[in-house]
C-alpha positions in Angstrom: 13.6 -8.3 -20.4 11.5 -5.3 -21.5 8.7 -4.7 -19.1 5.8 -2.3 -19.6 3.9 -1.4 -16.4 0.6 0.4 -16.0 -0.1 1.9 -12.6 -3.3 3.8 -11.5 -1.2 5.9 -9.1 2.3 7.2 -8.9 4.5 10.0 -7.6 3.9 12.7 -6.4 1.0 10.8 -4.9 1.7 8.3 -2.1 0.1 5.1 -1.0 1.0 1.4 -0.6 1.0 0.9 -4.3 3.4 3.8 -4.9 5.7 2.5 -2.1 5.9 -1.0 -3.5 6.2 0.2 -7.1 9.0 2.7 -6.3 10.9 0.1 -4.3 10.6 -2.4 -7.1 11.8 0.1 -9.7 14.8 1.0 -7.6 15.8 -2.7 -7.3 15.2 -3.3 -11.0 17.5 -0.4 -11.8 20.5 -2.6 -10.8 19.5 -5.2 -13.5 19.6 -5.1 -17.3 15.8 -4.9 -17.6 14.2 -2.0 -19.4 11.1 -0.5 -17.8 8.4 1.6 -19.4 5.8 2.9 -16.9 2.4 4.4 -17.9 0.8 6.4 -15.1 -1.2 9.6 -14.3 0.7 12.7 -15.2 2.7 14.1 -12.3 5.7 15.8 -13.8 8.1 12.9 -13.7 9.6 11.7 -17.0 11.7 9.0 -15.4 12.2 7.2 -12.1 15.2 5.0 -11.3 15.7 3.2 -14.7 12.1 3.5 -15.8 10.8 5.9 -18.5 7.5 7.3 -17.3 4.8 8.1 -19.7 2.2 10.4 -18.1 -1.5 10.4 -19.1 -4.0 13.3 -18.6 -5.8 12.9 -15.3 -9.4 13.1 -13.9 -11.0 12.5 -10.5 -13.0 9.4 -9.4 -15.7 9.8 -6.8 -14.5 7.0 -4.5 -11.0 8.7 -4.5 -11.7 12.4 -4.8 -8.2 13.4 -3.7 -6.3 11.2 -6.3 -5.6 11.8 -9.9 -6.4 8.9 -12.3 -5.9 8.5 -16.0 -7.7 6.8 -18.8 -5.8 5.0 -21.6 -5.1 7.0 -24.8 -4.5 5.9 -28.3 -0.8 6.9 -28.2 -0.2 4.0 -25.7 -0.3 1.6 -28.7 2.3 3.6 -30.6 4.6 3.8 -27.6 4.3 0.1 -26.9 5.0 -0.8 -30.5 8.2 1.2 -30.3 9.2 -0.3 -27.0 8.4 -3.9 -28.0 7.7 -5.2 -24.4 8.3 -8.8 -23.5 5.6 -8.6 -20.8 3.0 -6.2 -19.5 2.2 -5.7 -15.8 -1.0 -3.9 -14.8 -1.0 -2.8 -11.1 -4.5 -2.6 -9.6 -6.1 -2.2 -13.1 -9.1 0.0 -13.1 -8.7 2.9 -15.6 -5.3 3.2 -17.3 -4.8 -0.5 -16.7 -7.5 -1.1 -19.3 -4.9 0.0 -21.9 -2.4 -2.5 -20.7 -5.0 -5.3 -20.8 -6.2 -4.3 -24.3 -2.8 -4.1 -25.8 -1.6 -7.3 -24.2 -4.5 -9.0 -26.0 -4.0 -7.1 -29.3 -0.3 -7.6 -29.6 -0.2 -11.1 -28.0 2.0 -9.9 -25.1 2.1 -11.9 -21.8 0.0 -10.2 -19.1 0.6 -10.1 -15.3 -1.7 -8.2 -12.9 -1.4 -7.4 -9.2 -4.2 -6.7 -6.7 -3.4 -4.0 -4.2 -6.6 -2.2 -3.1 -9.9 -3.8 -2.0 -12.1 -1.2 -3.8 -15.3 -3.3 -3.5 -15.0 -3.1 0.3 -14.7 0.7 0.1 -18.2 0.9 -1.3 -19.7 0.0 2.1 -17.9 2.9 3.7 -19.3 5.3 1.2 -22.9 3.9 1.7 -22.8 2.4 -1.8 -23.3 -1.2 -0.8 -25.3 -1.9 -3.9 -22.2 -1.3 -6.0 -20.1 -4.0 -4.3 -21.2 -7.0 -6.5 -20.7 -4.9 -9.7 -17.3 -3.9 -8.5 -16.3 -7.5 -7.8 -17.5 -8.5 -11.3 -15.5 -5.6 -12.9 -12.2 -6.3 -11.2 -12.6 -10.1 -11.6 -13.2 -9.6 -15.3 -10.0 -7.5 -15.6 -7.8 -9.7 -13.5 -8.9 -13.0 -15.1 -7.4 -11.8 -18.4 -4.0 -12.1 -16.8 -1.8 -15.2 -16.8 -0.7 -14.4 -13.2 -2.4 -12.4 -10.5 -0.1 -11.3 -7.7 -1.6 -10.8 -4.2 0.1 -8.9 -1.4 -1.2 -11.2 1.4 -2.5 -14.7 2.0 -5.7 -13.2 3.4 -6.3 -11.3 0.1 -5.4 -14.3 -2.0 -8.0 -16.3 -0.1 -10.7 -13.6 -0.6 -9.9 -13.4 -4.3 -10.3 -17.1 -4.5 -13.7 -16.9 -3.0 -14.5 -14.2 -5.6 -13.4 -16.6 -8.5 -10.2 -14.8 -9.4 -7.8 -17.1 -11.2 -4.0 -17.7 -11.5 -3.3 -16.3 -8.1 0.2 -16.0 -6.7 1.4 -14.6 -3.3 3.7 -11.6 -3.8 5.9 -11.3 -0.7 5.9 -8.3 1.6 8.8 -5.9 1.9 10.0 -2.8 3.7 13.0 -0.5 3.6 14.6 -1.9 6.7 17.7 0.3 6.5 15.9 3.6 6.2 13.3 2.9 9.0 15.6 0.9 11.2 18.4 3.5 11.3 16.3 6.6 11.7 17.1 8.6 14.8 14.7 10.0 17.4 15.2 13.8 17.4 13.8 16.4 19.8 12.8 18.6 16.8 10.6 15.9 15.2 9.1 14.8 18.6 8.1 18.4 19.5 6.6 18.9 16.1 4.5 15.8 16.4 3.6 16.3 20.1 2.7 19.9 19.6 4.6 20.6 22.9 8.1 20.6 24.3 6.9 18.3 27.1 8.6 15.1 25.9 7.1 13.1 28.8 3.8 12.7 27.0 2.8 9.5 25.1 2.8 9.9 21.3 0.7 7.7 19.1 1.1 8.0 15.3 -1.0 7.2 12.2 0.5 7.2 8.7 -1.6 6.9 5.6 -4.5 8.3 3.6 -7.2 10.2 5.4 -10.5 8.7 4.2 -13.7 7.3 5.8 -12.7 3.7 5.3 -9.6 4.2 7.5 -11.5 4.5 10.7 -9.2 7.2 12.2 -12.0 8.9 14.1 -12.1 6.0 16.5 -8.9 7.3 18.2 -10.9 10.3 19.5 -12.3 8.4 22.4 -8.8 7.3 23.5 -7.6 10.8 23.6 -10.6 11.8 25.7 -9.9 9.0 28.2 -6.0 9.4 28.3 -5.1 13.0 29.0 -1.3 12.3 28.5 -1.9 10.8 25.0 -0.9 12.9 22.0 -1.8 11.9 18.4 0.1 12.7 15.2 -1.7 12.2 11.9 0.7 11.9 9.1 -1.0 11.9 5.7 -3.7 13.7 3.8 -6.9 12.9 1.9 -10.6 13.7 1.5 -11.4 13.3 5.2 -8.8 15.7 6.5 -11.1 18.7 7.2 -13.7 16.3 8.8 -11.1 14.8 11.0 -9.7 18.1 12.0 -13.2 18.9 13.4 -13.5 15.5 15.1 -10.1 16.0 16.9 -10.6 19.7 17.7 -9.6 20.4 21.3 -7.5 17.3 21.6 -3.7 16.8 21.6 -3.7 16.1 17.8 -1.3 17.3 15.2 -1.9 17.0 11.4 1.3 17.1 9.4 0.2 16.3 5.9 2.3 13.8 3.9 5.9 13.1 4.9 8.3 11.2 2.7 11.7 9.5 2.9 13.9 10.3 5.8 11.4 12.8 7.2 8.8 10.0 7.4 11.3 7.7 9.0 12.2 10.3 11.6 8.4 10.7 12.4 8.1 7.0 13.1 11.2 7.2 15.3 9.8 10.1 17.3 6.6 8.2 18.3 5.9 5.7 21.1 3.3 3.6 19.3 1.5 3.2 15.9 -2.2 2.9 15.3 -3.9 1.3 12.3 -7.7 1.4 12.5 -8.5 0.3 8.9 -10.1 -3.0 8.1 -10.2 -2.7 4.3 -6.5 -3.1 3.5 -5.0 -5.9 1.4 -1.8 -5.8 3.4 -0.9 -2.5 5.1 2.7 -1.7 4.3 2.8 0.9 7.0 2.6 -1.9 9.6 6.0 -3.1 8.4 7.3 0.4 8.4 6.3 0.9 12.0 7.7 -2.6 12.9 11.0 -1.8 11.2 11.0 1.5 13.2 10.8 -0.3 16.5 7.2 0.8 17.3 4.5 -1.4 18.8 1.6 -1.6 16.5 -2.1 -1.3 17.5 -4.4 -2.5 14.7 -8.0 -3.2 14.0 -8.8 -6.9 13.6 -9.0 -8.0 9.9 -7.6 -11.0 8.1 -4.6 -9.1 6.6 -3.7 -7.4 9.9 -4.0 -10.7 11.9 -1.7 -12.3 9.3 0.9 -9.5 9.5 0.8 -9.4 13.3 0.7 -13.2 13.7 -2.6 -13.1 15.6 -1.2 -10.7 18.3 2.3 -12.1 18.7 3.8 -9.1 16.8 1.3 -6.4 17.7 -1.8 -5.5 19.6 -5.1 -6.2 17.9 -8.5 -4.7 18.8 -12.1 -5.4 17.8 -13.4 -2.5 15.7 -16.9 -3.5 16.4 -16.5 -3.1 20.2 -16.4 0.6 21.3 -14.1 0.0 24.2 -11.7 -2.4 22.6 -9.3 0.1 21.1 -8.9 2.0 24.4 -8.3 -1.3 26.3 -5.7 -2.5 23.8 -4.0 0.9 23.7 -3.7 1.0 27.5 -2.2 -2.5 27.4 0.3 -1.5 24.7 1.6 1.3 27.0 1.2 -0.2 30.4 1.9 -3.9 30.0 5.6 -3.7 29.7 6.2 -7.5 29.6 3.8 -7.9 26.6 5.0 -4.8 24.9 8.6 -6.1 25.1 7.5 -9.5 23.7 5.6 -7.9 20.8 8.5 -5.6 19.9 10.9 -8.5 19.9 8.8 -10.5 17.5 8.0 -7.5 15.3 11.7 -6.8 15.2 12.5 -10.4 14.1 9.9 -10.1 11.3 11.1 -6.8 10.1 14.8 -7.9 10.1 14.0 -10.6 7.5 12.3 -8.2 5.1 13.6 -6.1 2.3 12.5 -5.3 -1.2 15.2 -7.4 -3.0 13.3 -10.7 -2.3 9.9 -9.5 -3.6 11.6 -8.1 -6.7 13.3 -11.4 -7.4 10.0 -13.1 -6.9 8.3 -10.7 -9.3 11.0 -11.3 -12.0 10.5 -15.0 -11.5 6.7 -14.6 -12.2 7.5 -12.6 -15.3 9.9 -15.2 -16.6 7.4 -18.1 -15.9 4.6 -16.3 -17.6 6.8 -15.3 -20.6 8.1 -18.8 -21.1 4.6 -20.3 -20.8 3.2 -17.8 -23.2 6.0 -18.5 -25.7 5.5 -22.3 -25.4 1.7 -22.0 -26.1 2.4 -19.7 -29.1 4.9 -22.1 -30.5 7.5 -19.4 -31.1 9.2 -16.5 -29.3 6.8 -13.7 -28.2 8.4 -11.1 -30.5 7.9 -13.3 -33.5 4.1 -13.5 -32.8 3.7 -9.7 -33.2 
């Protein structure tokens, strides 16, 4: 099968979409499928078995730290030469418009996947009035697809309430081998602690630094727990603000870490914190679980789903000022509960990899392709 993908974000950037996409491309490399990926320019011309076609970039005000790309006319020429059997638009917003347009123009089956709850972000940027328009926009794009993949049941339920159609759950995954086999090194622990005193407690956050992530909530915990150190792994538009918020505390900002270095950072910590309530899944939760870390997360439908209502993690109420501190103390001090949570989280992580979600994705492609061909009354290539 020849698959044309359109992604709003790709390497050298990093987020949950890039993590899932890269894992998918690596697993597709072992198959006979041909992949063409349209993405913002980043210097890469190929990744795994995929040919990468970069498009000129611009900045969008809701994501000022990210490069986005608009579709260009040469997309049509490249697609005609590639002759895809199916088009997959990941989180369509800008460049994904090109995938949607050419799927319609060339009668190519279209699959979309929903990864980022952009309408919810509007509230964190005090742009509440935009939320209905954003829902309308993304619904209009996604409802052109013959299958819409969702990364969690909670997200699928929300999209149903927003009248998205053709919804399918796309299973979760994590690189169990990389995170599970990482070793705890003195060098990484000292780097993240900011001290050679290894007896301190080390809490870690991994992800984008932006207002909707709620990272500033951790400050109160640091003030109340003198032996608590905090490592912030990531970057984004809020970094300078957060550095001011955490000035004078035991906090280290590392910027983005990748691959084995990121796995070593997880292994060096004693707990993981996830204050965001706007995620569609939160792949970093599974990375932490695969690393053997207890997870402390703000209550939201996706995090309650991932952490099984508290069986696989500690959940706090983001609307209650003292809830995070109370839950954090329990995570470190209640050894019986901590052990039970770690055991369940380990069981969940052990069952995950990226091979299963990739097989599921190929199944969705094949189903959409066959259904499209049956409606057309002839093979897809013959209709173009």
